[in-house]
N, C-alpha and C positions, 0 to 999 in steps of 0.2 A: 223765322223770320214773318212776320206779317206786316202786310203795310196799308194805307190809305194814299189813294188817288184825288189828286185836282187837277183837273182840265179847265185850264179860260179862254173867251175868246170875247169878243165883244161885237156889238154890233153896226159898226160904222167898218167899211176900211177903202181906206184912197187909193188902195192901188187897182183893187179887184173888189167894186163892191159885190157885198154880199158872198162873200166867198167864202167861209167857213159853210154856206149852206149850198153850195157849189152842187148837183147831183155830180157824182162822176161813178163811174162803173152802177148804177142804183142806189145809190145811198147820197144821201148827205157832207160833205167833209167832217164833218165835226163828228158824223158815224164810225168812222176808225175808233179813232185814239178810244174813244169811251167806250167798244166794244172790246178789244183786248183789253183795256183797267177789268173791264166784265169776268172776264175771261180767265186774265191770270188767277193759278192754285193761292197765292198768297195778299194777294188785296182782300178784305172785308167790307171796307167802305167806299164808295169811290163818286165824287162830290164834283159839281162844275159853278164855274165861277162867271155869268153871261148879266148881259142889260138886254138881251137880244131875246123876247116873246118865242121865237120860230126855235130858235137852238136849245131853250129851257123845255121845251116840247117835246128835243128829241130826248137832250139830256133825261125827262121825267120818264121815256117809252124805254131807257135803256139800266133804268131806275137809280140815277143820281140821285145823287141829295143836293139843293138849289143851295148857292151860298149867293148872297146879295153883292150887287156893283153898284159903289157907291158913286153918285155922276160926275167926283175927281178921278177917279178910275178909271171910267169909261171914255177915254180921249185920246187920239193919237197922239197924243204925249207923252203919256200914264207907260212905264217899265211894265216890261211883266215879270221883274221885281218885288216893284208895288205891290201890282197884284195878290204874287204869290206869298207873301208876303202876310198883308190882310186875311189873304180864304186862309191861310195856314191860323193865324188869330181866331177869326170867326166859330174855325171847325174850334180846338184847343176851349173856345168861351159856351161849346154845347154838345160837344164831345168830350169831358177833358181824360175820359180812361181810355183814348187814344192817341195821345202822349208821348209812348215809347215804340208808337210803332213807323215805320221807314216811311220815304213819303214819296208816291211814284208822283213826277211830274209830268205834267202835254199841253199842246196846244192845239186848238179845234182848228188849227192852218195844217198841224205838221197832222197826214195819214199813216205815214211810214211809218207805222210802228205796228210788233205782234205782241198774245199772249207770251210766244215764248221769249220773245228777246226782254219781256217784262221779266218775267224770271228768272232769269239768266243773269243779268243784272243785280236783282234783288239775291240771288245767291253768291254773287261775287261782291258785292260788298259785306254782306253777312261772314262771310269767311277771311274777309283782311279788315281786323281793326282799325288801321289806323287811315283808312280810307274814308271822308267824308262823303261823298257822291260815287253813281256810275254813271258815265253818259253816252249817250250811241258817238260814235264816230266816223266821219267818211276817211282814204286817202283820196287827198283832190293835190296832187304834185302839180297838176298844171297851174292852179292857185295859188304859187308858190310869192311869199312879201319880195321873195326876189327878182319875184316876176312885176310889181307891183309900179306903178309908174303913179304918178299926180302933174299937173301945171305947171306952168313956171309961174312965176310973182305976173310975169305980162298976159299968162296965157295964154301961150304961141307954140310953144313946146315944153316935153316928156320930161321929167328928172324921175329917177329912183326913189318912192316913195319913202326905202329908207336905204338908209348908208348900207353898200356894197356890205363895207366891214362893218357891218355888226353881222353876219354871218359866218365870219371868220376871213379868211385868203381869201382875197378872190380872185388870183391866180388858181384857185381849184374847185370851181365854178363855169358852167357853161351854156349852150342853150338848151342841153337834152333838159328835159323836165324835172327829172331824178339826179341829177348833182349837186343838188344841198341836202339829198335825204328826203324821206316821207316828210309832207305835211298835211297833218290828221285837220280835218276842222271838226266841234262839234253838230252836229246836223239838226239836231234841235229836234231829233226826232222822240227824245225818252231823255229823262234827269232820273234814277235813284235816290235820293239825296237823307242826310241823319237830320231828325229835329233840329239838330242846332245851326247846319248849317241854316233852315229861317229863321230863326230866333237869334242870330246874330251875322244877320245880313251884310251887318257893314264891313266886316271880317272877312270875306271872301274877294274870292279872284276877278281880275275884270277879265273880259266884259261881261258875263254871266252871272251875277255875285252868290246865285243862287246857289251855286256847286261846290261853296268851301275851297278851302286851300288844297286839297291831297283831291286830286278828281282822277278816277279812272277810270280807263274806255271800253268799252264793248263796243267792238268792230261792227258796222253795214256799207256795204263797197255800194249803197246807195242813201242816204236817205234826206229830208227837206222840209221845211216850211216853204208855203206857198206865198212871194209876196208879188210875184209875175208871172204875166200872161207866160209866156213859153214855156213855164217848170208846168203844165200842166199835162201836155201830153206823157211827162218822165214820172207823171204822178198818177197817171190812168194806167202807166205800160207797168209801177210799180207796185200797184191791188192786181191786177190783173196776174199779175205774177205770182203772188205774195198770198 
């Protein structure tokens, strides 16, 4: 199987300004996912979609092909799925012969990915014709929806975010975080998808519709895309160890 990669990242960031260019362990954050794509044995063409001139410089240094980021997709209201979809449309118009390649989807603010993880995910997807995608997941039982709460109408007391009965018989659950079974989150490090997922985005499963319907997991102990400052030490530790 051959693949292409698409890495996306915009200039503005409300949570952590300039996070995609933040220097961590000697490199800007965006360096890590793009370098992982470069080192994959399956990725033949790597693309970067950004409106940030400094990100473009990093991408060009890493031999990435630049894609246009339209103004309507360069703001905080633009969805990642829209940017991936638009990126793939640009690629097919410029390089139609890449239409049979799998697509590796990466985020400039998600550095917790290696070339080995990309290659393993591509191997998994190529071996399962029923799978639409392979995505990185982490086991975060401490964030079970069983534990999730929301404020009541008076904004005073906490209520269950999801009715307990949704998970089965409440008598079978306890304060043990493992009592409801493993809770797997797509950690946003990596998605490897078949072209149809990007061509038929509306048919995908919420909330990340680019993953299609039949989503196969590849496990990571930890992974995330940076949105909050408390994540930075975790990312530094991961990069140091990986």
